[in-house]
Each structure stands twice: as C-alpha cells, then as structure tokens.
Backbone as ProteinMPNN parsed JSONL, in Angstrom:
{"seq_chain_A": "MRLCLPVLMFATVAVSPLRAQQRDIARSAFVPNEHVVSRAPAASQPQAKPRSHGARVALQFLAASAGAAGGGIGTYLLTRDLSRERVAGDEGYTRSGNAGYLAGSFAGATLGAHLVGRSMGGKAPLWATSLGALVGTVPLAALGLDEAWLPLYGIALGWIPQAAFATAGFEMGERR", "coords_chain_A": {"N_chain_A": [[0.805, -1.178, 0.0], [1.963, 1.207, 0.742], [3.705, 1.579, -1.325], [2.089, 2.067, -3.47], [1.123, 4.733, -3.345], [3.427, 6.487, -3.946], [3.914, 5.548, -6.554], [1.528, 6.163, -7.834], [1.565, 8.967, -7.587], [3.864, 9.524, -9.114], [3.012, 8.575, -11.611], [0.925, 10.337, -12.14], [2.258, 12.808, -12.291], [4.002, 12.278, -14.407], [2.28, 11.676, -16.523], [0.676, 13.905, -16.87], [2.02, 16.082, -18.367], [2.121, 14.727, -20.798], [-0.542, 14.419, -21.446], [-1.284, 17.104, -21.865], [0.34, 17.65, -24.056], [-0.737, 15.866, -25.944], [-3.295, 16.92, -26.098], [-2.74, 19.433, -27.227], [-1.749, 18.588, -29.69], [-4.011, 17.362, -30.748], [-5.734, 19.573, -30.929], [-4.337, 21.092, -32.783], [-4.751, 19.673, -35.051], [-7.114, 20.539, -36.059], [-6.642, 23.095, -36.807], [-5.649, 24.697, -39.61], [-2.498, 24.504, -41.289], [-0.818, 24.786, -39.085], [1.272, 23.518, -36.546], [1.465, 23.572, -33.843], [-0.613, 24.705, -31.328], [-1.116, 28.04, -30.823], [-0.747, 29.969, -27.945], [-0.956, 32.609, -27.72], [-2.241, 35.942, -27.209], [-5.37, 36.997, -28.708], [-5.11, 39.388, -30.08], [-2.608, 39.443, -31.244], [-2.852, 37.622, -33.222], [-3.016, 37.055, -36.739], [-5.331, 38.9, -38.631], [-8.204, 37.765, -40.399], [-8.655, 38.215, -43.866], [-11.097, 40.412, -44.883], [-13.966, 39.702, -46.874], [-15.007, 41.009, -50.042], [-17.616, 43.428, -50.632], [-19.169, 42.911, -52.879], [-18.74, 40.171, -53.259], [-20.012, 39.153, -51.008], [-22.688, 39.869, -51.531], [-23.163, 38.382, -53.846], [-22.861, 35.75, -52.873], [-24.919, 35.752, -51.019], [-27.117, 35.964, -52.733], [-26.908, 33.513, -54.103], [-27.251, 31.692, -51.969], [-29.818, 32.413, -51.116], [-31.243, 31.771, -53.4], [-30.9, 28.97, -53.547], [-32.105, 28.349, -51.116], [-34.744, 29.23, -51.573], [-35.642, 27.558, -53.677], [-35.072, 24.959, -52.626], [-36.32, 25.033, -50.065], [-38.938, 25.539, -50.85], [-39.593, 23.248, -52.383], [-39.226, 21.267, -50.45], [-41.161, 21.914, -48.415], [-43.422, 21.765, -49.979], [-43.511, 19.031, -50.588], [-43.957, 18.069, -48.018], [-46.477, 19.107, -47.382], [-48.302, 18.487, -49.39], [-50.168, 16.404, -49.272], [-51.952, 17.1, -47.304], [-54.49, 18.098, -47.716], [-57.462, 17.004, -49.392], [-58.56, 18.237, -51.488], [-58.164, 18.946, -54.768], [-56.464, 21.044, -57.164], [-58.015, 22.971, -59.774], [-58.209, 21.475, -62.953], [-56.074, 19.744, -62.75], [-54.97, 16.685, -61.454], [-52.969, 16.16, -59.666], [-51.94, 18.213, -58.009], [-52.401, 20.005, -54.949], [-54.178, 22.487, -53.038], [-53.078, 22.898, -50.513], [-50.496, 21.96, -50.884], [-49.521, 23.844, -52.721], [-49.692, 26.173, -51.153], [-47.885, 25.431, -49.189], [-45.557, 25.341, -50.741], [-45.234, 28.086, -51.366], [-44.863, 29.202, -48.777], [-42.578, 27.813, -47.892], [-40.647, 28.502, -49.831], [-40.488, 31.244, -49.428], [-39.522, 31.309, -46.743], [-37.109, 29.908, -47.075], [-35.653, 31.557, -48.857], [-35.43, 33.853, -47.288], [-33.967, 32.931, -45.002], [-31.637, 31.935, -46.262], [-30.427, 34.242, -47.486], [-30.159, 35.886, -45.22], [-28.637, 34.434, -43.281], [-26.187, 33.956, -44.599], [-25.413, 36.595, -45.125], [-25.139, 37.636, -42.498], [-23.132, 35.948, -41.511], [-21.012, 36.786, -42.97], [-20.358, 39.25, -42.014], [-22.342, 41.219, -42.175], [-24.914, 43.405, -40.853], [-27.683, 43.527, -40.857], [-31.153, 43.539, -39.852], [-33.376, 40.733, -39.288], [-36.012, 41.184, -40.057], [-35.849, 42.98, -42.197], [-34.683, 41.496, -44.25], [-36.618, 39.502, -44.517], [-38.795, 41.021, -45.323], [-37.957, 41.857, -47.85], [-37.837, 39.321, -49.117], [-40.513, 38.673, -49.007], [-41.642, 40.553, -50.746], [-40.503, 39.59, -53.085], [-41.842, 37.173, -53.256], [-44.423, 37.79, -53.918], [-45.06, 37.859, -56.787], [-45.289, 35.091, -57.362], [-47.308, 34.343, -55.562], [-49.359, 35.8, -56.619], [-50.229, 34.292, -58.721], [-51.966, 32.522, -57.605], [-53.47, 30.058, -55.423], [-54.782, 28.075, -56.72], [-53.508, 27.578, -59.053], [-52.274, 25.186, -61.147], [-49.649, 24.702, -61.879], [-47.994, 26.052, -60.155], [-45.772, 25.301, -58.298], [-43.905, 24.452, -60.22], [-43.511, 26.773, -61.767], [-42.333, 28.293, -59.782], [-39.953, 26.873, -59.322], [-38.759, 27.058, -61.819], [-38.602, 29.866, -62.492], [-39.398, 31.498, -60.353], [-37.705, 31.673, -58.129], [-35.847, 33.6, -58.692], [-36.762, 36.418, -58.398], [-37.345, 36.195, -55.665], [-34.866, 35.586, -54.414], [-33.363, 37.794, -55.253], [-34.756, 40.019, -54.169], [-34.727, 39.358, -51.451], [-32.006, 39.514, -50.882], [-31.633, 42.202, -51.538], [-33.282, 43.351, -49.611], [-31.844, 42.717, -47.289], [-29.551, 44.265, -47.756], [-30.639, 46.839, -47.796], [-31.533, 47.086, -45.209], [-29.259, 47.062, -43.73], [-27.22, 48.344, -41.192], [-25.178, 51.108, -41.2]], "CA_chain_A": [[0.0, 0.0, 0.0], [2.846, 2.365, 0.789], [4.338, 1.692, -2.63], [1.076, 2.543, -4.424], [1.02, 6.185, -3.327], [4.473, 7.103, -4.762], [3.726, 5.17, -7.969], [0.402, 6.947, -8.301], [2.026, 10.344, -7.732], [4.768, 9.562, -10.255], [2.21, 8.406, -12.825], [0.177, 11.577, -12.354], [3.202, 13.838, -12.705], [4.568, 11.909, -15.697], [1.244, 11.633, -17.555], [0.084, 15.223, -17.048], [2.557, 16.77, -19.537], [1.762, 13.989, -22.003], [-1.926, 14.774, -21.763], [-1.289, 18.451, -22.429], [0.93, 17.566, -25.387], [-1.716, 15.226, -26.814], [-4.387, 17.869, -26.301], [-2.27, 20.422, -28.193], [-1.675, 17.943, -31.004], [-5.39, 17.178, -31.217], [-6.257, 20.881, -31.32], [-3.661, 21.565, -33.988], [-5.268, 18.944, -36.204], [-8.245, 21.286, -36.575], [-6.169, 24.404, -37.222], [-4.849, 24.451, -40.8], [-1.146, 25.047, -41.475], [-0.128, 25.003, -37.824], [1.58, 22.272, -35.862], [1.309, 23.788, -32.411], [-1.613, 25.723, -31.051], [-0.522, 29.215, -30.199], [-1.464, 30.444, -26.767], [-0.794, 34.053, -27.704], [-3.517, 36.647, -27.197], [-6.022, 37.112, -30.003], [-4.697, 40.618, -30.753], [-1.415, 39.215, -32.045], [-3.186, 36.718, -34.312], [-3.308, 37.798, -37.961], [-6.752, 39.014, -38.916], [-8.618, 37.219, -41.686], [-8.945, 39.252, -44.836], [-12.537, 40.479, -45.111], [-14.382, 39.548, -48.27], [-15.549, 42.234, -50.609], [-19.056, 43.601, -50.555], [-19.744, 42.228, -54.04], [-18.713, 38.717, -53.021], [-21.062, 38.853, -50.033], [-23.986, 39.967, -52.199], [-23.281, 37.236, -54.754], [-23.089, 34.55, -52.069], [-26.267, 35.866, -50.465], [-28.058, 35.641, -53.805], [-26.849, 32.069, -54.332], [-27.859, 31.007, -50.831], [-31.254, 32.678, -51.147], [-31.779, 30.986, -54.521], [-30.963, 27.571, -53.116], [-33.096, 28.277, -50.055], [-36.093, 29.369, -52.138], [-35.989, 26.333, -54.41], [-35.048, 23.811, -51.722], [-37.36, 25.183, -49.05], [-40.234, 25.396, -51.503], [-39.815, 21.84, -52.724], [-39.35, 20.505, -49.205], [-42.456, 22.114, -47.763], [-44.448, 21.235, -50.88], [-43.587, 17.585, -50.386], [-44.532, 17.817, -46.694], [-47.854, 19.569, -47.241], [-49.147, 18.208, -50.556], [-51.228, 15.453, -48.968], [-52.735, 17.525, -46.145], [-55.883, 18.272, -48.115], [-57.881, 16.135, -50.493], [-59.058, 19.095, -52.556], [-57.19, 19.152, -55.842], [-56.666, 22.282, -57.908], [-58.771, 22.777, -61.003], [-57.448, 21.173, -64.162], [-54.97, 18.817, -62.518], [-55.281, 15.727, -60.407], [-51.815, 15.921, -58.818], [-51.582, 19.304, -57.109], [-53.406, 20.42, -53.976], [-54.021, 23.862, -52.545], [-52.168, 22.887, -49.37], [-49.141, 21.824, -51.424], [-49.128, 25.138, -53.287], [-49.451, 27.092, -50.031], [-46.63, 24.992, -48.59], [-44.45, 25.784, -51.595], [-45.044, 29.534, -51.173], [-44.307, 29.449, -47.44], [-41.216, 27.27, -47.819], [-39.721, 29.272, -50.657], [-40.29, 32.514, -48.721], [-38.644, 31.076, -45.59], [-35.781, 29.517, -47.555], [-34.967, 32.735, -49.396], [-35.115, 34.719, -46.153], [-32.874, 32.363, -44.2], [-30.412, 31.856, -47.058], [-29.804, 35.563, -47.602], [-29.824, 36.456, -43.912], [-27.554, 33.707, -42.612], [-24.92, 34.223, -45.294], [-25.066, 38.0, -44.897], [-24.65, 37.813, -41.12], [-21.869, 35.236, -41.316], [-19.949, 37.513, -43.658], [-20.122, 40.548, -41.405], [-23.451, 42.153, -42.308], [-25.591, 43.697, -39.592], [-29.089, 43.83, -41.119], [-32.104, 42.761, -39.051], [-34.095, 39.68, -40.0], [-37.243, 41.698, -40.648], [-35.563, 43.614, -43.485], [-34.482, 40.428, -45.222], [-37.9, 38.832, -44.752], [-39.636, 41.937, -46.091], [-37.519, 41.734, -49.24], [-38.259, 38.019, -49.638], [-41.963, 38.729, -49.178], [-41.876, 41.281, -51.995], [-40.147, 38.679, -54.168], [-42.796, 36.062, -53.301], [-45.705, 38.301, -54.403], [-45.417, 37.392, -58.135], [-45.752, 33.703, -57.306], [-48.581, 34.306, -54.853], [-50.369, 36.392, -57.504], [-50.767, 33.234, -59.575], [-53.067, 31.924, -56.862], [-53.27, 28.702, -54.92], [-55.42, 27.127, -57.616], [-52.675, 27.384, -60.25], [-51.76, 23.812, -61.116], [-48.203, 24.648, -62.14], [-47.316, 27.0, -59.262], [-44.43, 24.874, -57.887], [-42.99, 24.412, -61.365], [-43.14, 28.154, -62.06], [-41.42, 28.714, -58.729], [-38.649, 26.248, -59.53], [-38.179, 27.53, -63.076], [-38.279, 31.301, -62.503], [-39.829, 32.218, -59.159], [-36.629, 31.861, -57.164], [-35.024, 34.765, -59.054], [-37.135, 37.618, -57.635], [-37.262, 35.947, -54.229], [-33.471, 35.73, -53.995], [-32.901, 39.168, -55.498], [-35.363, 40.942, -53.211], [-34.25, 39.031, -50.104], [-30.663, 40.103, -50.793], [-31.803, 43.657, -51.52], [-33.823, 43.701, -48.291], [-30.737, 42.684, -46.346], [-28.689, 45.414, -48.012], [-31.337, 48.078, -47.415], [-31.66, 47.132, -43.763], [-27.967, 47.028, -43.058], [-26.859, 49.577, -40.469], [-23.8, 51.508, -41.521]], "C_chain_A": [[0.859, 1.256, 0.0], [3.528, 2.597, -0.548], [3.363, 2.283, -3.655], [1.012, 4.066, -4.475], [2.148, 6.846, -4.114], [4.324, 6.758, -6.244], [2.594, 5.984, -8.578], [0.796, 8.408, -8.504], [2.957, 10.485, -8.924], [3.992, 9.462, -11.559], [1.433, 9.684, -13.141], [1.091, 12.676, -12.864], [3.747, 13.537, -14.097], [3.534, 11.986, -16.809], [0.677, 13.018, -17.838], [0.69, 15.996, -18.216], [2.212, 16.046, -20.84], [0.33, 14.292, -22.417], [-2.004, 16.147, -22.409], [-0.724, 18.441, -23.848], [-0.046, 16.913, -26.364], [-2.895, 16.159, -27.098], [-3.984, 18.929, -27.318], [-2.175, 19.832, -29.595], [-3.07, 17.766, -31.573], [-5.988, 18.504, -31.661], [-5.614, 21.367, -32.608], [-4.134, 20.826, -35.22], [-6.426, 19.704, -36.838], [-7.87, 22.687, -37.019], [-5.267, 24.203, -38.431], [-3.493, 25.156, -40.754], [-0.441, 25.402, -40.174], [0.117, 23.658, -37.17], [1.392, 22.373, -34.365], [0.288, 24.9, -32.232], [-0.947, 26.864, -30.304], [-1.374, 29.646, -29.016], [-1.323, 31.965, -26.633], [-2.162, 34.728, -27.677], [-4.062, 36.833, -28.612], [-5.567, 38.349, -30.77], [-3.472, 40.387, -31.623], [-1.668, 38.241, -33.193], [-3.442, 37.543, -35.572], [-4.808, 37.773, -38.241], [-7.061, 38.442, -40.293], [-8.992, 38.367, -42.613], [-10.452, 39.275, -45.091], [-12.86, 40.358, -46.595], [-14.998, 40.841, -48.744], [-17.072, 42.249, -50.499], [-19.744, 42.856, -51.697], [-19.773, 40.719, -53.874], [-19.802, 38.326, -52.03], [-22.434, 38.875, -50.69], [-24.198, 38.776, -53.128], [-23.556, 35.948, -53.979], [-24.463, 34.58, -51.398], [-27.302, 35.487, -51.515], [-28.074, 34.143, -54.077], [-27.515, 31.295, -53.194], [-29.364, 31.216, -50.797], [-31.923, 31.907, -52.28], [-31.94, 29.528, -54.133], [-32.008, 27.392, -52.024], [-34.515, 28.363, -50.59], [-36.512, 28.093, -52.851], [-36.071, 25.132, -53.471], [-36.133, 23.865, -50.657], [-38.752, 25.019, -49.637], [-40.559, 23.952, -51.831], [-40.033, 21.012, -51.464], [-40.702, 20.671, -48.545], [-43.604, 21.685, -48.669], [-44.618, 19.737, -50.66], [-44.188, 17.229, -49.024], [-46.024, 18.125, -46.619], [-48.775, 19.151, -48.378], [-50.296, 17.258, -50.262], [-52.062, 15.847, -47.755], [-54.203, 17.722, -46.486], [-56.203, 17.35, -49.281], [-58.341, 16.951, -51.696], [-57.946, 19.376, -53.564], [-57.482, 20.471, -56.558], [-57.362, 21.968, -59.221], [-57.831, 22.485, -62.177], [-56.297, 20.213, -63.957], [-55.332, 17.912, -61.359], [-54.128, 15.561, -59.413], [-51.523, 16.975, -57.78], [-52.728, 19.64, -56.176], [-53.138, 21.86, -53.562], [-53.046, 23.901, -51.381], [-50.715, 22.731, -49.836], [-48.639, 23.134, -52.005], [-48.859, 26.17, -52.193], [-48.152, 26.727, -49.318], [-45.429, 25.411, -49.41], [-44.177, 27.27, -51.385], [-44.386, 29.838, -49.829], [-42.852, 28.977, -47.352], [-40.224, 28.057, -48.652], [-39.458, 30.646, -50.047], [-39.3, 32.343, -47.566], [-37.232, 30.713, -46.032], [-34.989, 30.69, -48.097], [-34.547, 33.676, -48.264], [-33.918, 34.194, -45.377], [-31.569, 32.288, -44.988], [-29.689, 33.191, -47.126], [-29.346, 36.089, -46.247], [-28.639, 35.754, -43.253], [-26.206, 33.938, -43.287], [-24.48, 35.666, -45.061], [-24.514, 38.241, -43.505], [-23.311, 37.123, -40.907], [-20.707, 35.934, -42.006], [-19.825, 38.955, -43.18], [-21.229, 41.558, -41.545], [-24.198, 42.31, -41.0], [-27.071, 43.997, -39.793], [-29.997, 42.991, -40.229], [-32.852, 41.75, -39.928], [-35.35, 40.215, -40.672], [-36.995, 42.339, -42.001], [-35.379, 42.565, -44.578], [-35.806, 39.748, -45.534], [-38.86, 39.726, -45.527], [-39.261, 41.895, -47.57], [-37.952, 40.41, -49.858], [-39.766, 37.985, -49.857], [-42.328, 39.46, -50.466], [-41.557, 40.379, -53.191], [-41.096, 37.499, -54.306], [-44.135, 36.493, -53.88], [-46.011, 37.848, -55.836], [-45.886, 35.933, -58.171], [-47.107, 33.599, -56.636], [-49.706, 34.876, -55.717], [-50.946, 35.359, -58.472], [-51.948, 32.543, -58.917], [-52.777, 30.496, -56.454], [-53.9, 27.65, -55.819], [-54.623, 26.905, -58.901], [-51.997, 26.019, -60.167], [-50.248, 23.757, -61.23], [-47.403, 25.588, -61.252], [-45.936, 26.522, -58.797], [-43.43, 24.828, -59.042], [-42.574, 25.806, -61.812], [-42.12, 28.657, -61.034], [-40.026, 28.149, -58.905], [-37.973, 26.802, -60.782], [-37.736, 28.99, -62.995], [-38.547, 32.03, -61.197], [-38.743, 32.476, -58.151], [-35.818, 33.117, -57.455], [-35.486, 36.022, -58.31], [-37.078, 37.404, -56.12], [-35.84, 36.158, -53.732], [-32.984, 37.164, -54.146], [-33.467, 40.133, -54.456], [-34.961, 40.625, -51.772], [-32.865, 39.628, -49.886], [-30.758, 41.619, -50.724], [-32.367, 44.119, -50.176], [-32.749, 43.697, -47.223], [-29.85, 43.917, -46.514], [-29.338, 46.73, -47.583], [-31.427, 48.21, -45.891], [-30.357, 47.185, -43.01], [-27.645, 48.391, -42.436], [-25.406, 49.917, -40.769], [-23.341, 52.598, -40.607]], "O_chain_A": [[0.531, 2.245, -0.655], [3.893, 3.731, -0.859], [3.791, 2.934, -4.609], [0.86, 4.633, -5.557], [1.848, 7.728, -4.919], [4.586, 7.604, -7.099], [2.698, 6.443, -9.715], [0.398, 9.021, -9.494], [2.858, 11.457, -9.673], [4.284, 10.186, -12.511], [1.309, 10.058, -14.307], [0.723, 13.404, -13.786], [3.934, 14.458, -14.892], [3.88, 12.33, -17.94], [0.237, 13.276, -18.958], [-0.073, 16.539, -19.016], [2.032, 16.689, -21.874], [0.031, 14.406, -23.606], [-2.715, 16.33, -23.397], [-1.233, 19.128, -24.733], [-0.169, 17.366, -27.502], [-3.425, 16.18, -28.208], [-4.785, 19.294, -28.179], [-2.487, 20.506, -30.576], [-3.287, 17.997, -32.762], [-6.685, 18.553, -32.675], [-6.279, 21.988, -33.437], [-3.938, 21.308, -36.335], [-6.696, 19.536, -38.027], [-8.713, 23.401, -37.562], [-4.207, 23.591, -38.298], [-3.373, 26.268, -40.238], [0.455, 26.247, -40.174], [-0.728, 22.764, -37.232], [1.183, 21.364, -33.692], [0.339, 25.919, -32.922], [-0.298, 26.662, -29.278], [-2.601, 29.676, -29.106], [-1.545, 32.527, -25.56], [-3.149, 34.121, -28.092], [-3.309, 36.828, -29.586], [-5.632, 38.36, -31.999], [-3.304, 41.062, -32.639], [-0.801, 38.051, -34.045], [-4.027, 38.623, -35.487], [-5.461, 36.74, -38.1], [-6.286, 38.608, -41.234], [-9.575, 39.364, -42.185], [-11.024, 38.255, -45.477], [-12.123, 40.847, -47.452], [-15.451, 41.663, -47.948], [-17.714, 41.217, -50.301], [-20.789, 42.239, -51.495], [-20.724, 40.061, -54.298], [-20.444, 37.288, -52.189], [-23.257, 37.995, -50.436], [-25.296, 38.223, -53.187], [-24.394, 35.144, -54.388], [-25.095, 33.537, -51.233], [-28.258, 34.769, -51.218], [-29.143, 33.562, -54.263], [-28.26, 30.347, -53.44], [-30.109, 30.289, -50.481], [-33.052, 31.44, -52.129], [-32.988, 28.925, -54.363], [-32.721, 26.389, -52.009], [-35.399, 27.649, -50.116], [-37.622, 27.603, -52.647], [-37.038, 24.371, -53.52], [-36.788, 22.86, -50.379], [-39.637, 24.436, -49.011], [-41.672, 23.487, -51.585], [-40.92, 20.159, -51.417], [-41.328, 19.686, -48.155], [-44.657, 21.282, -48.176], [-45.74, 19.239, -50.559], [-44.853, 16.202, -48.891], [-46.755, 17.474, -45.872], [-49.967, 19.456, -48.316], [-51.314, 17.307, -50.952], [-52.805, 15.02, -47.226], [-55.069, 17.53, -45.632], [-55.323, 16.969, -50.054], [-58.494, 16.415, -52.794], [-56.922, 19.972, -53.232], [-58.615, 20.951, -56.552], [-57.304, 20.842, -59.716], [-56.811, 23.148, -62.365], [-55.598, 19.893, -64.919], [-55.943, 18.356, -60.386], [-54.297, 14.879, -58.402], [-50.911, 16.67, -56.756], [-53.894, 19.569, -56.565], [-52.032, 22.378, -53.713], [-52.263, 24.843, -51.268], [-49.808, 23.311, -49.24], [-47.48, 23.502, -51.814], [-47.912, 26.95, -52.291], [-47.405, 27.607, -48.892], [-44.398, 25.792, -48.857], [-43.024, 27.675, -51.241], [-43.456, 30.643, -49.757], [-42.002, 29.674, -46.798], [-39.084, 28.261, -48.234], [-38.343, 31.16, -50.132], [-38.36, 33.125, -47.423], [-36.26, 31.164, -45.427], [-33.793, 30.812, -47.833], [-33.446, 34.225, -48.28], [-32.963, 34.93, -45.126], [-30.502, 32.552, -44.434], [-28.489, 33.271, -46.859], [-28.268, 36.673, -46.137], [-27.74, 36.41, -42.727], [-25.193, 34.099, -42.607], [-23.3, 35.925, -44.827], [-23.533, 38.966, -43.341], [-22.448, 37.647, -40.203], [-19.548, 35.7, -41.664], [-19.245, 39.79, -43.874], [-21.077, 42.683, -41.068], [-24.123, 41.441, -40.131], [-27.664, 44.674, -38.954], [-29.656, 41.859, -39.886], [-32.942, 41.905, -41.146], [-35.718, 39.747, -41.75], [-37.852, 42.252, -42.88], [-35.864, 42.733, -45.697], [-36.089, 39.448, -46.694], [-39.662, 39.225, -46.314], [-40.133, 41.896, -48.439], [-38.389, 40.382, -51.009], [-40.244, 37.339, -50.789], [-43.223, 39.031, -51.194], [-42.267, 40.407, -54.197], [-41.153, 36.881, -55.369], [-44.918, 35.64, -54.297], [-47.154, 37.472, -56.095], [-46.788, 35.591, -58.936], [-47.968, 32.847, -57.093], [-50.865, 34.488, -55.569], [-52.049, 35.546, -58.985], [-52.834, 32.035, -59.604], [-51.949, 29.814, -57.058], [-53.591, 26.464, -55.699], [-55.035, 26.115, -59.751], [-51.244, 25.74, -59.234], [-49.631, 22.828, -60.709], [-46.251, 25.894, -61.559], [-44.985, 27.296, -58.898], [-42.25, 25.129, -58.862], [-41.423, 26.016, -62.194], [-41.169, 29.358, -61.38], [-39.033, 28.838, -58.672], [-36.757, 26.994, -60.803], [-36.616, 29.319, -63.386], [-37.967, 33.09, -60.961], [-38.849, 33.426, -57.375], [-35.165, 33.647, -56.557], [-34.666, 36.649, -57.639], [-36.791, 38.341, -55.375], [-35.632, 36.841, -52.729], [-32.283, 37.687, -53.28], [-32.737, 40.968, -53.922], [-34.862, 41.537, -50.952], [-32.586, 40.185, -48.824], [-30.047, 42.253, -49.945], [-31.969, 45.165, -49.663], [-32.732, 44.564, -46.35], [-29.447, 44.537, -45.53], [-28.666, 47.625, -47.07], [-31.399, 49.318, -45.355], [-30.344, 47.337, -41.789], [-27.782, 49.436, -43.072], [-24.517, 49.082, -40.6], [-22.208, 53.065, -40.724]]}, "name": "protein", "num_of_chains": 1, "seq": "MRLCLPVLMFATVAVSPLRAQQRDIARSAFVPNEHVVSRAPAASQPQAKPRSHGARVALQFLAASAGAAGGGIGTYLLTRDLSRERVAGDEGYTRSGNAGYLAGSFAGATLGAHLVGRSMGGKAPLWATSLGALVGTVPLAALGLDEAWLPLYGIALGWIPQAAFATAGFEMGERR"}
C-alpha cells in the first residue's frame, strides 16, 4: 500500500505533460497550417482578410436561390397530402401543397440571404431580409393557390425575384 502512493504520484506527474501535449496535437489537427496551437492573445493573431461587398452579395443571392428552391420543394412535399381538394385542371396538385411551396420558398430565401449576410459581417435585421423576400414572393402568390403549375413556375423562374429581393432587403436594412 505504501508503494502505491508514490507510484500513483509519479504516474500523475509523468502523464500530465503527455496529456497536455496530446491535447495540443489534437487541437492543432483542426487548425490548418499550424503544428502547435498558439497560446498568444487574439490581438497578435493575424486578422482574416474580409471579403468584398460584391462577393457577399453574390453569395447571399446564391444562398437565397438555393433556399427558395429547396425550401419550396421541401415544404411542398410535406404539405401536398394535407388536403384532399385538388386544384382545377390537374389531379396531382393540392391547394395545401401550393401554399406549402409559397411558405417554404419565402422562408428559404429569407434564411439563405440572412444567414450568409450575417456570417460575412453584415448587420441587417431579420425583418428587413424577410420583407424583401416577401416582396419577391408576391409574383408567385399572384398566380393563386389554384394554379396547377405554381411549384414548377417557382422552380423555373420564381426563385429569381425571391433571392434578389431578399438580398436587396438585407442590403437596405444594413446599419452603416
């Protein structure tokens, strides 16, 4: 028993630096181009080069486009069988599916533009981005819920005004 305490103390003292070294190696695996994690203050770290305003707007437009199309299709697929009432002239589309497409494409365009804009340093409020996406959704909503081809129009062309106006709403709402 008396031998266990010194062995335990030696093991603790000997393993502790190894643990710290392994922890530093593990952390450096997630930091590109560095072998040792620097413990220097953040002020001495080189600052990342900010992206240009044009690049942010382009990436916002792409994200809003993908969000409008993807969100619209996703919510259409979730809501298409909620009602049995089919739209006039087609046996495949329902009013609930068309309403789901409009809601999903609006939400997708809003979130795509807003999340990319905020992650790239923008400071616009969510309401400004959503107001722009709402303006861009009006042409699709003007077709009506009884339009049999509403989701196809949205996928073919409807994402363009949604993405453009969501991005514009973010830019207009940005505090400078």
